C-alpha positions in Angstrom: 98.8 55.1 118.4 100.6 55.3 121.5 103.5 56.4 119.7 101.6 59.1 117.7 100.1 60.5 121.0 103.4 60.6 122.7 104.9 62.4 119.5 102.2 65.0 119.4 102.6 65.6 123.2 106.3 66.1 123.0 105.9 68.3 119.9 103.5 70.4 121.7 105.9 70.8 124.6 108.8 71.7 122.4 106.7 74.1 120.6 105.5 75.7 123.8 109.0 75.9 125.1 110.1 77.5 121.8 107.4 80.0 122.0 108.1 80.8 125.7 111.9 81.1 124.9 111.1 83.6 122.2 109.1 85.9 124.7 111.8 85.5 127.3 114.5 86.7 124.9 112.4 89.5 123.4 112.4 87.9 120.0 108.7 86.9 119.8 108.3 89.1 116.7 109.7 86.1 114.9 106.3 84.4 115.4 104.9 87.1 113.3 107.6 86.7 110.8 107.0 83.1 110.4 103.3 83.4 110.0 103.3 86.3 107.6 106.3 85.7 105.5 108.3 82.6 106.0 105.5 80.0 106.0 104.4 81.6 102.7 107.6 80.6 100.9 109.5 84.0 101.1 112.9 84.8 102.7 112.1 88.5 103.1 109.3 90.9 102.8 107.4 90.7 99.6 105.3 93.1 97.4 101.9 91.6 98.1 102.4 91.5 101.9 100.4 94.5 102.8 97.2 92.5 103.8 99.4 90.5 106.4 99.8 93.6 108.6 97.7 96.4 110.2 97.3 99.4 107.9 96.0 102.9 107.8 94.4 104.6 104.6 95.9 107.4 102.9 92.8 109.0 101.4 92.8 110.6 97.9 90.8 113.7 97.0 89.7 114.7 93.5 91.4 112.4 91.0 93.6 113.9 88.3 94.3 111.2 85.7 97.5 111.5 83.7 96.8 112.5 80.2 98.0 110.2 77.5 100.7 111.2 75.2 99.8 111.6 71.5 102.3 108.6 71.0 100.7 106.5 73.7 101.8 102.9 73.6 102.8 103.3 70.0 106.2 101.6 70.8 106.5 98.2 72.4 109.1 97.0 74.9 112.5 96.1 73.5 113.7 92.5 73.4 116.1 93.3 76.3 113.4 94.9 78.5 111.1 91.9 77.8 113.7 89.6 79.0 114.5 91.6 82.3 110.8 92.0 83.0 110.3 88.2 82.8 113.5 87.4 84.8 112.7 89.9 87.5 109.0 89.6 87.9 108.3 93.1 86.7 104.5 93.9 87.4 104.4 97.5 86.1 106.6 99.5 83.8 105.6 103.2 82.8 107.4 105.8 80.8 106.1 109.4 81.2 107.1 111.8 78.8 106.3 115.6 79.2 104.0 114.9 81.9 101.9 112.4 79.8 101.9 108.6 79.8 104.0 107.7 76.9 104.0 104.1 77.6 102.5 101.7 80.2 102.2 98.0 80.6 101.4 95.7 83.5 102.3 92.0 84.0 101.7 88.9 86.0 98.0 89.6 86.6 98.7 93.1 88.0 97.0 96.3 86.5 97.2 100.0 86.7 95.3 100.2 90.1 97.0 97.3 91.8 98.5 98.1 95.2 101.8 96.8 96.0 104.4 97.5 98.6 106.8 100.4 97.8 109.3 99.4 100.4 112.1 102.2 100.8 110.4 104.4 98.1 108.4 105.6 101.3 111.6 107.2 102.6 111.4 109.9 100.0 107.8 110.7 101.2 109.0 111.0 104.6 111.8 113.2 103.7 109.3 115.4 101.8 107.1 115.5 105.0 110.2 116.8 107.0 110.5 119.4 104.3 106.8 120.4 104.6 107.1 120.5 108.4 110.0 122.9 108.1 108.1 124.9 105.6 105.0 125.2 107.9 107.1 125.9 110.9 106.7 122.9 112.8 110.5 122.3 112.6 112.9 125.0 112.9 115.3 123.8 110.2 117.4 120.8 109.2 119.7 121.7 112.0 117.3 121.4 114.8 118.4 118.8 117.3 116.6 115.5 117.3 116.8 115.8 121.2 114.1 118.4 121.0 111.7 115.7 119.9 113.0 112.5 121.1 114.4 112.6 124.8 116.2 109.3 124.4 118.7 111.0 122.0 120.0 113.9 124.2 123.1 112.4 125.7 126.7 112.0 124.5 127.0 111.8 120.7 123.3 111.7 120.2 123.2 115.5 121.6 124.8 116.4 118.2 122.2 114.5 116.0 120.3 116.8 113.7 116.8 116.4 112.1 118.6 116.6 108.6 121.0 113.9 109.6 118.2 111.4 109.8 116.9 112.5 106.2 120.3 112.2 104.8 121.3 108.8 106.5 124.1 110.3 108.5 122.9 109.5 112.1 125.9 107.6 113.2 123.6 104.9 114.8 124.3 101.2 115.4 121.5 100.3 112.9 122.4 97.2 111.1 120.6 97.0 107.5 120.2 93.3 107.0 116.9 92.2 105.2 117.6 88.4 105.1 118.7 87.6 108.7 115.8 87.0 111.0 117.7 88.2 114.0 118.7 91.7 112.6 117.0 94.9 113.9 115.8 95.4 110.3 113.7 92.2 110.5 112.7 93.0 114.0 111.5 96.4 113.0 109.5 95.0 110.2 107.5 92.6 112.4 107.7 94.0 115.9 104.4 95.6 117.2 106.2 98.5 118.8 108.5 100.4 116.5 109.1 103.3 118.7 110.7 100.9 121.3 112.8 99.6 118.6 113.9 103.0 117.3 114.5 104.5 120.7 116.8 101.5 121.6 119.4 102.6 119.0 122.7 104.0 120.2 124.6 106.8 118.4 128.1 105.3 118.1 129.7 107.7 115.6 129.7 111.4 115.2 126.4 112.3 113.4 126.3 114.4 110.4 129.8 113.4 109.1 129.2 110.4 106.7 126.5 108.5 104.8 125.5 105.0 106.1 122.2 103.7 104.8 120.0 102.9 107.7 116.2 102.5 107.7 116.2 103.2 111.3 117.1 106.9 110.4 113.7 107.3 108.6 111.8 105.7 111.4 113.3 108.1 113.8 112.4 110.9 111.4 108.9 109.8 111.3 108.7 109.9 115.1 110.2 113.3 114.9 107.7 114.7 112.5 104.7 113.2 114.4 105.9 114.8 117.6 106.5 118.3 115.9 103.3 118.4 114.0 101.0 116.5 116.4 99.6 114.4 113.5 99.8 111.0 112.4 102.2 110.6 109.6 99.6 108.9 107.3 97.2 111.8 108.0 100.0 114.3 107.1 100.9 112.6 104.0 97.3 112.7 102.9 96.8 116.3 103.5 100.3 117.4 102.3 100.8 115.3 99.2 98.4 112.6 98.5 95.3 114.7 97.9 97.0 117.8 96.6 98.8 115.8 93.9 95.6 114.4 92.6 96.2 110.8 93.2 93.7 108.5 91.6 93.7 105.9 94.2 93.7 105.9 97.9 96.7 104.0 99.4 97.7 102.1 102.5 100.4 102.4 104.9 101.5 99.7 107.2 101.7 100.4 110.9 103.4 98.5 113.6 100.1 97.5 115.4 96.6 98.9 116.0 97.8 99.5 119.6 100.8 101.7 118.9 99.7 103.0 115.5 103.2 104.1 114.2 103.8 103.8 110.5 106.7 101.7 109.3 108.1 105.0 107.9 111.1 103.3 106.2 108.8 101.4 103.9 105.4 100.1 103.2 103.2 102.5 101.4 101.0 100.3 99.1 100.1 101.9 95.9 100.4 101.9 92.1 102.9 103.1 89.4 101.1 106.2 88.3 100.3 107.6 91.8 103.9 107.0 92.9 105.1 108.9 89.8 103.2 112.0 91.0 105.9 112.5 93.8 108.7 112.3 91.1 106.9 114.8 89.0 106.6 117.2 92.1 110.3 117.1 92.5 111.0 117.5 88.8 108.9 120.7 88.9 110.8 122.1 91.9 108.1 121.5 94.3 105.3 123.0 92.3 101.9 121.3 91.2 99.6 123.3 88.8 101.6 126.2 89.5 101.1 126.2 93.1 104.3 125.8 95.4 103.4 122.6 97.2 106.9 122.2 98.7 109.7 124.6 99.2 111.9 124.8 95.8 115.1 125.2 97.8 114.4 122.3 99.9 113.7 120.2 96.7 116.9 121.3 95.1 118.8 120.3 98.3 117.1 117.0 98.5 118.3 115.9 95.0 121.9 117.2 95.5 124.6 114.9 97.3 125.1 116.0 100.8 128.6 114.3 101.2 131.2 114.4 98.4 132.2 110.8 99.4 128.8 109.7 98.7 127.4 111.3 95.5 124.5 109.0 95.2 122.3 110.2 98.1 121.0 113.6 99.2 117.9 113.9 101.5 115.6 111.1 101.0 116.5 110.7 97.3 119.1 108.8 95.3 121.2 110.3 92.2 122.7 108.5 89.3 124.8 109.6 86.3 124.2 107.3 83.3 124.8 107.9 79.6 125.6 111.6 80.1 122.3 112.2 81.9 121.6 113.0 85.5 118.8 111.0 87.2 117.4 111.4 90.7 115.1 108.6 91.9 113.0 106.8 94.7 114.4 103.3 95.2 112.7 100.3 97.2 113.6 96.8 98.1 113.0 94.2 95.3 113.4 96.9 92.6 110.6 99.6 93.2 111.7 102.6 91.3 110.5 106.2 90.3 113.3 107.5 88.2 113.3 111.1 86.9 115.3 113.0 84.4 114.4 116.6 84.6 116.1 118.0 81.5 114.3 115.4 79.2 111.1 115.7 81.1 111.1 111.9 81.5 109.8 109.8 84.5 110.3 106.0 84.5 108.5 103.8 86.9 109.3 100.1 87.5 107.7 97.9 90.1 108.3 94.3 90.7 109.0 91.2 92.5 112.8 91.2 92.3 115.8 93.4 91.3 117.8 90.4 90.1 120.5 88.3 91.6 121.6 90.6 94.2 121.0 91.1 97.9 123.1 94.3 98.1 121.8 97.1 100.2 122.5 100.7 99.6 124.1 100.0 96.3 122.8 100.4 92.7 122.0 97.3 91.0 122.4 96.6 87.3 118.8 96.4 86.7 118.4 100.1 87.2 120.7 100.8 84.1 118.8 98.5 82.0 115.4 100.0 82.7 116.7 103.4 81.9 118.6 102.5 78.8 115.9 100.6 77.3 113.3 103.3 78.1 115.5 105.8 76.1 115.8 103.1 73.2 112.0 103.0 73.1 111.7 106.9 73.2 114.2 107.1 70.2 112.3 104.9 68.0 
């Protein structure tokens, strides 16, 4: 019994010292990381982690359900699609043809209304909100200096940083995109309760606007710019600009850093479902129009889905691009394989949500699963 008491005493002392050290070294965000992710058996964020954090509601208005195609669910998944869905933990797979649901299926206990984390698909929404802010005159143009909104970025190379550089991932900052390192700034941003402090600590170390470098911090800074320019919380701006006008069937949630600071995790973390996510793909497919009304400037949409840099043909302004089988796709992409994939010429939208993108921890690179989800969808459509 004496040994047990002594053991517990020393364990408490060690834990206390460890926690004190975390606070002294400003790494106390790891306490939240352990509690919300690591102790739950995950090595990184996961699609059902929304309820582990503070959230804000993105309200929906009058729902506009997608119509079912005349050939709705007439064809089943291919054998290859079934295999990759099982291997990668797909929870939703939807094919929309001519603005109608051609195929949909949900797996692993999830359904059409299940809310799961979009991760970096949120970046496309934030870029769209930038376009909306320009359209409404809150931001002058893509070339307006970030310094006009964020005084921490007014000196040295940072003085050359433009709003459009944040949307096109060309800020030149020292952000390090690492999802599996507990000490990376990416991990800190996910768990820290003061995201503005994290973003404002970034340094511009390369000339902005010259080259693409995938960095979630760019989108976080962009969100701060938009909030400063509009005077609106980003979750409210998304509600009024897109979520309600596009007839979303369900309200959504957007994670914030804390109730105290109330800043959205702009680079990620909108929790919704496949068919409501697909609406944003349709908006861009239709050049910013919804039911004939110009919701988003068509010239901005066209620029968004066109590569900014010849050396990086895969990225525009908040959207990814991919050539496959002689077709041109643009897409929203998120960590662990969240996708809204659009082929405008064929009027096809493919949505896949799930637990994994396969055996790859690569960042900012196309993984093999994307080609499979596209290829198998077209095989189904051809039957």
